[in-house]
N, C-alpha and C positions, 0 to 999 in steps of 0.2 A: 650530603647527595644519595645515599642508603633511602632516606624517607625518599626522596623524589623518585626513584627506580621502584622502592617497595607501592608508589601511587602509581607508575603507569603500568608497571606489574599485575595492578589490582585492576586497571581500565581493559588491561589485555585481557585474562580472563575474563571479565564481562561479555567482552567482544566476543570472543570465542564462545562461550555457553549461547551467546544470542543466537549465533550464525551455527549454531551445531543446531540448538532446538529451532531453526525453521528453515536454512538450505541445504545441513546435512541429510537429516532425519527424513525429509523429504524427497530426498536423493535413495536412502538406503531402502523407502517399501517401494523403491522403484526397481527394484535391485539390481543398481549399476555395479557392476563388478570392480571397476575402473575406482568409480568413489569411491568405495571399501578399502580397494589399495593405497588409497589419497590420505586417505581419513587414519588411516595406523599409521604410514609417514610420516607424517605431520602429527601424529599425536606421540610417536616417541622421538621425535628431534623436542618436541614440545617439553617432554618429561624428564627427555636432559638436560636440557638447560635449567632446566626447576629444581633436578635433585639437586643442588647446593643451595637450596633457598626451602629451610625448613617448616615456613608457614607455610607450603603449599601441601 
């Protein structure tokens, strides 16, 4: 079970990095304050989820 979860977590990190590198950075360049708030809120959720996973 933990191997499957680790694989899913790895995929989610790759997807998140791709999204940040394509969509999020472009919105930051447009100085969209709503997107910055949304990003920080999402980052905190992600961080709290992975704080118990030592490999991140």
